[in-house]
C-alpha positions in Angstrom: -99.7 1.1 -61.0 -96.7 -0.7 -62.6 -96.4 -1.5 -66.3 -96.8 -5.2 -65.4 -100.0 -4.6 -63.5 -101.4 -2.4 -66.3 -100.7 -5.3 -68.8 -102.3 -7.8 -66.5 -105.4 -5.6 -66.2 -105.6 -5.2 -70.0 -105.3 -9.0 -70.4 -108.2 -9.4 -68.0 -110.3 -6.8 -69.9 -109.5 -8.6 -73.1 -110.6 -11.9 -71.6 -113.9 -10.4 -70.4 -114.5 -8.9 -73.8 -114.0 -12.3 -75.4 -116.9 -13.6 -73.2 -119.2 -11.0 -74.9 -120.0 -9.0 -71.7 -121.9 -5.7 -72.0 -119.8 -2.5 -71.8 -121.5 -1.5 -68.5 -120.6 -4.9 -66.9 -117.0 -4.5 -68.2 -116.8 -1.1 -66.6 -118.0 -2.4 -63.2 -115.6 -5.4 -63.3 -112.6 -3.2 -64.1 -113.5 -0.8 -61.4 -113.5 -3.7 -58.9 -110.3 -5.1 -60.3 -108.5 -1.9 -59.2 -109.8 -2.3 -55.7 -108.8 -5.9 -54.9 -105.4 -7.3 -54.1 -104.6 -10.3 -56.2 -101.9 -11.4 -53.8 -104.4 -11.6 -50.9 -107.2 -13.0 -52.9 -106.5 -16.6 -51.8 -107.0 -15.7 -48.1 -110.6 -16.4 -46.9 -110.5 -13.5 -44.4 -109.6 -11.0 -47.1 -112.3 -12.4 -49.4 -114.9 -12.0 -46.6 -113.7 -8.5 -46.0 -114.2 -7.6 -49.6 -117.7 -9.1 -49.7 -118.7 -7.3 -46.5 -117.3 -4.0 -47.7 -119.4 -4.1 -50.9 -122.5 -5.5 -49.1 -122.3 -8.8 -50.8 -124.0 -7.4 -53.9 -124.5 -9.6 -57.0 -122.1 -7.5 -59.1 -119.1 -8.0 -56.8 -119.8 -11.7 -56.5 -120.1 -12.1 -60.3 -116.8 -10.1 -60.7 -115.0 -12.4 -58.3 -116.3 -15.6 -59.9 -115.0 -14.3 -63.3 -111.7 -13.3 -61.7 -111.3 -16.8 -60.2 -112.0 -18.3 -63.6 -109.5 -16.0 -65.3 -106.8 -16.7 -62.8 -107.6 -20.4 -62.8 -108.2 -20.4 -59.0 -110.1 -23.3 -57.6 -112.0 -21.1 -55.1 -115.7 -20.7 -54.1 -117.3 -17.7 -52.6 -118.8 -17.9 -49.1 -122.5 -18.6 -49.1 -124.8 -15.7 -48.3 -126.1 -16.4 -44.8 -129.5 -15.3 -43.4 -132.8 -15.2 -45.1 -133.0 -12.9 -48.1 -135.8 -10.4 -48.1 -138.4 -10.9 -50.8 -139.8 -7.6 -51.8 -143.2 -7.4 -53.4 -142.9 -5.2 -56.5 -144.7 -1.9 -56.4 -147.5 -2.0 -59.0 -150.3 0.2 -60.4 -153.6 -1.0 -62.0 -154.8 -0.4 -65.5 -157.0 2.5 -64.4 -154.0 4.4 -63.0 -152.0 3.5 -66.1 -154.5 5.1 -68.4 -154.6 8.2 -66.2 -150.8 8.5 -66.5 -150.9 8.0 -70.2 -153.6 10.6 -70.6 -151.5 13.1 -68.7 -148.5 12.6 -71.0 -147.4 15.9 -72.6 -146.8 14.5 -76.0 -147.5 11.4 -78.1 -144.0 10.0 -77.7 -144.3 9.9 -73.9 -147.8 8.4 -74.1 -146.6 5.6 -76.3 -143.6 4.9 -74.1 -145.9 4.5 -71.1 -148.4 2.3 -72.9 -145.7 0.1 -74.5 -143.9 -0.4 -71.2 -147.0 -1.6 -69.6 -148.8 -3.7 -72.3 -145.6 -5.3 -73.5 -144.0 -5.7 -70.1 -140.8 -3.9 -71.3 -137.7 -3.3 -69.4 -136.4 0.2 -69.7 -133.5 -1.0 -71.9 -135.8 -2.9 -74.2 -138.1 0.1 -74.7 -135.2 2.4 -75.6 -133.8 0.0 -78.2 -137.0 -0.3 -80.3 -136.8 0.6 -84.0 -139.6 0.7 -86.5 -138.2 -2.5 -88.0 -138.8 -4.4 -84.8 -142.6 -4.5 -85.4 -144.1 -7.2 -87.6 -146.1 -4.8 -89.8 -147.2 -7.4 -92.3 -149.1 -9.2 -89.5 -150.9 -5.9 -88.8 -151.9 -5.0 -92.4 -155.6 -5.4 -91.8 -155.8 -3.5 -88.5 -156.7 -0.1 -89.9 -159.9 -1.5 -91.4 -161.1 -3.0 -88.1 -163.5 -1.6 -85.6 -162.2 -0.9 -82.0 -164.2 -3.9 -80.8 -162.5 -6.2 -83.4 -159.0 -4.8 -82.5 -159.5 -6.0 -78.9 -158.7 -9.6 -80.1 -155.8 -8.6 -82.4 -152.1 -8.3 -81.5 -149.0 -7.3 -83.4 -145.5 -8.6 -82.6 -142.5 -6.7 -81.3 -139.0 -8.0 -81.3 -137.2 -7.1 -78.1 -133.5 -7.0 -77.2 -133.2 -7.7 -73.5 -130.5 -8.5 -70.9 -127.3 -9.8 -72.5 -128.7 -8.9 -76.0 -131.1 -11.7 -75.7 -133.9 -11.5 -78.3 -137.6 -12.0 -77.3 -141.0 -11.3 -78.7 -143.7 -9.1 -77.1 -147.3 -9.0 -78.2 -148.7 -5.5 -78.8 -152.5 -4.8 -78.6 -153.9 -3.9 -82.0 -155.2 -0.5 -81.0 -151.7 0.4 -79.7 -150.1 -0.8 -83.0 -152.3 1.7 -84.9 -151.2 4.5 -82.5 -147.5 3.6 -83.1 -148.1 3.5 -86.9 -149.7 7.0 -86.7 -146.8 8.3 -84.7 -144.3 6.9 -87.2 -146.1 8.6 -90.1 -145.2 12.0 -88.5 -141.8 11.1 -86.9 -139.7 11.0 -90.0 -137.6 8.0 -88.8 -135.6 5.5 -90.9 -136.5 1.8 -90.3 -133.4 1.3 -88.2 -133.5 4.5 -86.1 -134.4 4.4 -82.4 -138.2 4.9 -82.0 -137.6 7.0 -78.8 -134.6 9.3 -78.9 -134.2 9.7 -75.1 -131.8 8.4 -72.5 -132.7 6.3 -69.4 -132.4 9.1 -66.9 -134.6 11.5 -68.9 -137.2 8.9 -69.4 -137.4 8.2 -65.6 -137.7 11.9 -64.9 -140.6 12.3 -67.4 -142.4 9.3 -66.0 -142.0 10.5 -62.4 -143.4 13.9 -63.3 -146.3 12.5 -65.3 -147.3 10.0 -62.7 -147.1 12.5 -59.9 -149.4 14.8 -61.9 -151.9 12.0 -62.8 -152.1 9.8 -59.7 -150.2 11.7 -57.0 -147.2 9.5 -56.7 -143.9 8.9 -58.6 -143.3 5.6 -60.2 -140.2 4.0 -61.8 -140.1 2.8 -65.4 -139.8 -0.8 -64.1 -143.0 -0.3 -62.1 -144.8 -0.4 -65.5 -143.3 -3.8 -66.3 -144.1 -5.2 -62.8 -147.7 -3.9 -63.2 -148.1 -5.7 -66.5 -147.2 -9.1 -64.9 -149.6 -8.5 -62.0 -152.3 -7.4 -64.5 -152.0 -10.7 -66.3 -152.0 -12.7 -63.0 -155.1 -11.0 -61.8 -156.8 -11.8 -65.1 -156.2 -15.5 -64.4 -153.2 -16.1 -66.7 -151.2 -19.2 -65.8 -147.7 -18.6 -64.6 -146.2 -20.3 -67.7 -147.9 -17.8 -69.9 -146.8 -14.9 -67.7 -143.2 -16.2 -67.8 -143.4 -16.1 -71.6 -144.9 -12.7 -71.7 -142.2 -11.3 -69.3 -139.5 -13.1 -71.2 -138.1 -14.6 -68.0 -135.5 -17.3 -68.1 -136.7 -18.9 -64.9 -140.2 -19.4 -63.5 -138.8 -18.2 -60.1 -138.5 -14.7 -61.5 -142.2 -14.8 -62.4 -143.5 -16.1 -59.1 -143.0 -12.8 -57.3 -146.1 -11.6 -59.1 -148.4 -14.2 -57.4 -149.0 -11.9 -54.4 -152.6 -10.8 -53.7 -153.7 -7.4 -52.6 -155.8 -6.6 -49.5 -158.7 -5.9 -51.8 -158.4 -9.4 -53.3 -158.5 -10.8 -49.7 -161.5 -8.7 -48.8 -163.3 -9.9 -52.0 -162.7 -13.5 -51.0 -164.0 -12.9 -47.5 -167.2 -11.4 -49.0 -167.6 -14.3 -51.4 -167.4 -16.9 -48.7 -169.7 -15.2 -46.2 -172.7 -17.3 -45.3 
């Protein structure tokens, strides 16, 4: 690579950084920058070849849109043709969740499982939690309450999601008390990460624990999907599920409106004459 090309690449990186993109996104975009020819970029055939090579994924399309903007090119990406497959997320029910949590080898792993489900947390949101993110003042009276009283009580958890967007998740009262008990023995400062573990290790632990408890491996995001389906099956309106999932668009929430074959069988039985 010539000095001029290196300078151009650095300028593009600086421009991306000025937009506040996450480091992982920057890394992906610079990787793609090294693989495209700026000279051929204006040719539609070349552009189509690039998109086909990388299977038209969302990252390459986002990279190209940013590159067009940076180079001040009045170009549009070809539309994706054909019907996109809509995949129903894999989910587990609350009974299976509790089996998995009970099989956790330590309190940390158990809390990670329960928080992921009952707060609908993304993996990144879970691993960014600090003790300061809980609204402890709201939970001051929880230790004096009976288990029955706690069923109607919730604490609040500040979440940091995609693009460092802040949100709020409600935490069941009983789970708040378990977290408080864990913190009493964890010796953490208010701003330290609650769970000192990386994404890969967390996925491995969940895989192993779920395999032991219910005979199948699940992904961390399955717990988030399962929370949304859990709310839907309890009759929550889509607007409330959207808020609970911290979705920007209701379209993202609508994938959880599917019904199971058990639901269908139940409806058949109800309507039998």
